[in-house]
VOBA-1610 file (N, C-alpha, C; in pm, whole numbers, padded with zeros to 5 digits, always signed):
BEGIN
Met+00083-00119+00000Met+00000+00000+00000Met+00087+00125+00000Asp+00208+00114+00052Asp+00299+00228+00043Asp+00328+00263-00103Arg+00337+00161-00188Arg+00362+00186-00330Arg+00242+00256-00393Val+00121+00223-00349Val+00000+00286-00402Val-00002+00434-00366Thr+00013+00465-00237Thr+00012+00606-00197Thr+00131+00680-00259Gly+00245+00612-00273Gly+00361+00673-00338Gly+00335+00703-00484Ala+00264+00613-00553Ala+00231+00635-00694Ala+00138+00753-00710Ile+00043+00767-00618Ile-00051+00879-00625Ile+00024+01010-00603Glu+00105+01015-00498Glu+00179+01138-00470Glu+00289+01165-00572Gly+00347+01059-00629Gly+00456+01076-00723Gly+00414+01122-00861Arg+00283+01118-00887Arg+00227+01166-01014Arg+00295+01099-01134Asp+00317+00968-01122Asp+00383+00892-01226Asp+00285+00793-01287Pro+00230+00824-01406Pro+00132+00734-01468Pro+00187+00594-01492Gln+00314+00582-01527Gln+00371+00449-01550Gln+00376+00367-01423Leu+00404+00431-01311Leu+00405+00359-01183Leu+00265+00311-01148Val+00164+00394-01173Val+00026+00354-01149Val-00007+00232-01235Thr+00030+00237-01361Thr+00003+00126-01453Thr+00070-00003-01407Arg+00191+00006-01354Arg+00261-00115-01308Arg+00198-00178-01185Leu+00117-00103-01111Leu+00056-00155-00989Leu-00075-00228-01014Val-00133-00214-01134Val-00266-00268-01160Val-00266-00366-01276Thr-00371-00448-01282Thr-00389-00537-01397Thr-00435-00454-01516His-00422-00508-01636His-00462-00433-01756His-00612-00404-01759Asp-00691-00488-01689Asp-00837-00471-01688Asp-00890-00429-01551Val-00809-00353-01480Val-00846-00306-01346Val-00982-00236-01349His-01058-00251-01241His-01185-00179-01222His-01162-00080-01110Tyr-01190+00049-01135Tyr-01172+00152-01034Tyr-01302+00228-01017Glu-01338+00255-00891Glu-01458+00334-00862Glu-01427+00434-00752Asp-01485+00553-00764Asp-01483+00651-00656Asp-01615+00727-00661Pro-01650+00798-00554Pro-01781+00862-00549Pro-01800+00978-00647Phe-01695+01023-00712Phe-01706+01140-00798Phe-01703+01108-00946Gly-01657+00989-00982Gly-01637+00959-01123Gly-01745+00873-01183Arg-01739+00860-01314Arg-01825+00768-01387Arg-01791+00628-01338Met-01890+00547-01314Met-01865+00416-01253Met-01876+00304-01352Pro-01797+00204-01346Pro-01658+00210-01299Pro-01565+00252-01413His-01445+00286-01378His-01340+00308-01478His-01277+00171-01500Val-01271+00127-01623Val-01220-00007-01653Val-01094+00005-01738Gly-00989-00061-01693Gly-00863-00062-01765Gly-00763+00035-01706Ala-00638+00000-01725Ala-00529+00080-01668Ala-00529+00223-01722Gln-00557+00240-01852Gln-00554+00375-01908Gln-00666+00462-01851Glu-00785+00407-01832Glu-00893+00486-01772Glu-00858+00525-01629Leu-00794+00436-01556Leu-00751+00468-01419Leu-00648+00580-01422Val-00551+00571-01510Val-00448+00675-01521Val-00514+00808-01559Asp-00610+00806-01651Asp-00680+00929-01689Asp-00753+00990-01569Arg-00817+00905-01490Arg-00891+00952-01371Arg-00794+01012-01270Val-00687+00941-01240Val-00590+00990-01142Val-00524+01118-01194Ser-00496+01124-01324Ser-00434+01245-01382Ser-00525+01366-01367Ser-00657+01345-01381Ser-00749+01458-01364Ser-00748+01509-01220Val-00730+01419-01125Val-00719+01460-00984Val-00587+01533-00961Trp-00479+01485-01023Trp-00350+01554-01011Trp-00357+01696-01067Glu-00430+01713-01178Glu-00443+01846-01237Glu-00527+01937-01147Ala-00632+01882-01086Ala-00719+01961-01000Ala-00651+01996-00868Phe-00566+01905-00819Phe-00497+01923-00691Phe-00347+01902-00712Pro-00277+02001-00768Pro-00136+01981-00799Pro-00047+01956-00677Asp-00094+01994-00560Asp-00015+01970-00437Asp-00076+01859-00352Leu-00153+01770-00415Leu-00221+01662-00343Leu-00123+01578-00263Arg-00159+01554-00138Arg-00084+01464-00050Arg-00180+01356-00004Val-00129+01236+00012Val-00208+01123+00060Val-00129+01056+00170Glu-00198+01027+00281Glu-00130+00958+00392Glu-00225+00860+00457Ala-00168+00752+00505Ala-00246+00653+00578Ala-00286+00712+00712Thr-00408+00681+00755Thr-00455+00730+00886Thr-00473+00615+00986Gly-00437+00497+00944Gly-00447+00380+01030Gly-00376+00264+00966Pro-00378+00150+01034Pro-00308+00034+00978Pro-00381-00022+00856Cys-00304-00081+00768Cys-00358-00149+00652Cys-00426-00277+00700Leu-00550-00297+00661Leu-00626-00415+00700Leu-00633-00510+00581His-00626-00640+00608His-00632-00735+00497His-00690-00867+00545Asp-00734-00947+00449Asp-00793-01077+00480Asp-00693-01190+00461Gly-00570-01160+00450Gly-00467-01260+00429Gly-00391-01232+00301Asp-00458-01250+00187Asp-00384-01231+00062Asp-00465-01175-00055Arg-00594-01143-00036Arg-00674-01095-00150Arg-00728-00954-00135Ile-00785-00922-00020Ile-00850-00792-00001Ile-00767-00708+00096Val-00745-00584+00058Val-00667-00491+00140Val-00748-00363+00155Ala-00754-00310+00276Ala-00823-00183+00299Ala-00726-00088+00371Leu-00717+00032+00320Leu-00627+00131+00378Leu-00704+00258+00411Pro-00719+00288+00542Pro-00778+00418+00577Pro-00676+00528+00544Leu-00724+00634+00483Leu-00632+00740+00442Leu-00700+00874+00442Arg-00621+00975+00418Arg-00676+01108+00394Arg-00597+01171+00281Gly-00669+01247+00202Gly-00607+01322+00095Gly-00631+01469+00122Phe-00531+01549+00096Phe-00547+01692+00121Phe-00463+01771+00022Gly-00515+01888-00011Gly-00446+01976-00104Gly-00537+02091-00144Asn-00483+02177-00228Asn-00554+02295-00274Asn-00614+02270-00412His-00742+02304-00427His-00814+02282-00552His-00781+02395-00649Arg-00689+02367-00742Arg-00639+02471-00831Arg-00669+02447-00979Gly-00744+02342-01010Gly-00777+02314-01150Gly-00915+02252-01160Trp-00961+02237-01283Trp-01094+02179-01305Trp-01102+02039-01247Leu-01214+02009-01184Leu-01245+01876-01132Leu-01381+01839-01190Gly-01381+01765-01301Gly-01505+01739-01372Gly-01562+01869-01424Gln-01684+01902-01381Gln-01750+02026-01423Gln-01725+02142-01327Leu-01648+02119-01221Leu-01624+02221-01119Leu-01492+02293-01145Pro-01498+02425-01168Pro-01373+02499-01188Pro-01296+02512-01056Ala-01172+02551-01066Ala-01087+02567-00948Ala-01153+02661-00848Thr-01154+02620-00722Thr-01212+02703-00616Thr-01104+02767-00530Glu-00980+02723-00547Glu-00866+02770-00466Glu-00885+02737-00317Arg-00970+02643-00287Arg-00995+02605-00148Arg-00910+02485-00109Phe-00874+02482+00018Phe-00802+02367+00073Phe-00903+02260+00109Val-00875+02137+00071Val-00965+02025+00097Val-00889+01920+00177Asn-00955+01865+00278Asn-00899+01760+00362Asn-01007+01654+00377Val-00992+01541+00306Val-01097+01439+00300Val-01041+01305+00348His-01115+01243+00440His-01080+01109+00487His-01156+01006+00407Gly-01094+00889+00389Gly-01158+00783+00314Gly-01093+00649+00341Val-01140+00550+00268Val-01084+00415+00275Val-01066+00365+00133Leu-00946+00319+00102Leu-00916+00260-00027Leu-00923+00108-00010Val-01015+00045-00081Val-01032-00101-00071Val-00986-00161-00204Cys-00892-00253-00194Cys-00831-00312-00313Cys-00844-00463-00311Glu-00875-00518-00427Glu-00875-00663-00446Glu-00753-00697-00531Leu-00673-00789-00481Leu-00550-00825-00549Leu-00572-00943-00643Asp-00504-00940-00756Asp-00499-01055-00845Asp-00375-01134-00803Ala-00398-01249-00740Ala-00289-01326-00682Ala-00189-01375-00786Thr-00236-01405-00905Thr-00144-01457-01006Thr-00056-01347-01066Ala-00114-01228-01083Ala-00039-01117-01141Ala+00032-01032-01036His-00004-01051-00908His+00051-00970-00799His+00029-00821-00823Arg-00092-00791-00871Arg-00129-00652-00898Arg-00272-00628-00849Leu-00309-00501-00845Leu-00444-00465-00804Leu-00540-00488-00920His-00651-00556-00892His-00749-00585-00996His-00876-00501-00980Arg-00916-00475-00857Arg-01034-00392-00830Arg-00997-00294-00721Val-01025-00167-00744Val-00991-00061-00649Val-01115+00026-00630Arg-01154+00043-00503Arg-01270+00129-00472Arg-01228+00228-00365Leu-01257+00353-00389Leu-01230+00458-00292Leu-01363+00501-00231Phe-01374+00490-00101Phe-01491+00536-00028Phe-01450+00661+00048Leu-01527+00769+00032Leu-01499+00890+00108Leu-01625+00973+00124Asp-01615+01075+00204Asp-01728+01161+00236Asp-01750+01262+00122Arg-01833+01224+00028Arg-01859+01309-00087Arg-01924+01441-00046Tyr-02018+01435+00047Tyr-02085+01556+00094Tyr-01985+01652+00158Gly-01902+01598+00249Gly-01802+01681+00316Gly-01706+01745+00217Ala-01665+01669+00117Ala-01576+01724+00015Ala-01645+01836-00063Ala-01772+01816-00097Ala-01846+01918-00173Ala-01862+02046-00091Val-01884+02033+00040Val-01893+02151+00127Val-01758+02223+00130Gln-01649+02146+00147Gln-01516+02208+00152Gln-01482+02280+00022Leu-01529+02226-00091Leu-01503+02287-00221Leu-01594+02407-00247Gly-01697+02423-00165Gly-01791+02533-00184Gly-01903+02500-00281Ala-01912+02374-00323Ala-02019+02333-00415Ala-02151+02315-00342Leu-02147+02291-00212Leu-02267+02282-00128Leu-02247+02373-00007Pro-02357+02427+00047Pro-02345+02515+00164Pro-02315+02436+00290Glu-02250+02503+00386Glu-02221+02440+00514Glu-02350+02416+00591Glu-02351+02309+00669Glu-02468+02273+00747Glu-02505+02385+00844Gly-02636+02413+00852Gly-02686+02513+00946Gly-02691+02654+00890Thr-02637+02676+00772Thr-02639+02811+00714Thr-02773+02835+00644Val-02797+02959+00609Val-02919+02995+00536Val-02925+02917+00405Gly-02811+02906+00338Gly-02806+02832+00212Gly-02841+02685+00231Asp-02795+02626+00340Asp-02827+02485+00370Asp-02977+02468+00393Arg-03036+02559+00470Arg-03180+02549+00497Arg-03261+02569+00370Ala-03217+02660+00285Ala-03288+02684+00158Ala-03277+02560+00067Leu-03160+02501+00062Leu-03141+02381-00020Leu-03228+02267+00030Arg-03234+02248+00161Arg-03317+02142+00219Arg-03466+02167+00190Ala-03507+02293+00195Ala-03646+02326+00165Ala-03678+02291+00019Leu-03586+02324-00071Leu-03606+02291-00212Leu-03611+02140-00236Gln-03538+02066-00154Gln-03535+01920-00168Gln-03656+01854-00103Gly-03737+01932-00034Gly-03856+01876+00028Gly-03837+01836+00173Phe-03723+01871+00232Phe-03700+01836+00372Phe-03751+01944+00466Gly-03793+02055+00413Gly-03843+02165+00496Gly-03730+02236+00568Leu-03766+02338+00641Leu-03667+02411+00717Leu-03644+02341+00850Leu-03519+02324+00884Leu-03484+02256+01008Leu-03500+02351+01126Arg-03555+02301+01234Arg-03566+02383+01354Arg-03432+02394+01423Arg-03407+02510+01476Arg-03284+02529+01554Arg-03306+02471+01692Arg-03204+02410+01746Arg-03215+02352+01881Arg-03150+02440+01982
//
């Protein structure tokens, strides 16, 4: 898993490709599901590198595994949003998002075959300014539009 986080921080597409099978499946809460193949994964990771040129990734706990097939790594990614992220232009905001990277290994190839990133999509959207912070006038207005009504203050 150190090689995985190193590949992400190192911004080396070839290193990413060497870590995965040619038909790797990758999913995250922000992208088209799933990305299939090493090139689609590299394209996805490259778009994140462009959006967050100073992106850092670090483990926030021990790597968990079932012996030899499934690996889960709690982590956090943080950096400044300085480029387009899908349809969202640069916000120049600092983002700090916790998540879990779950990987299925191909035992014969000794590479990652399925990779899923789970993270707080709502929290990331608030940090990016795409959604209003909880409890603000904007949050209450958005909830009213969604049919949840206005929340009472406690």
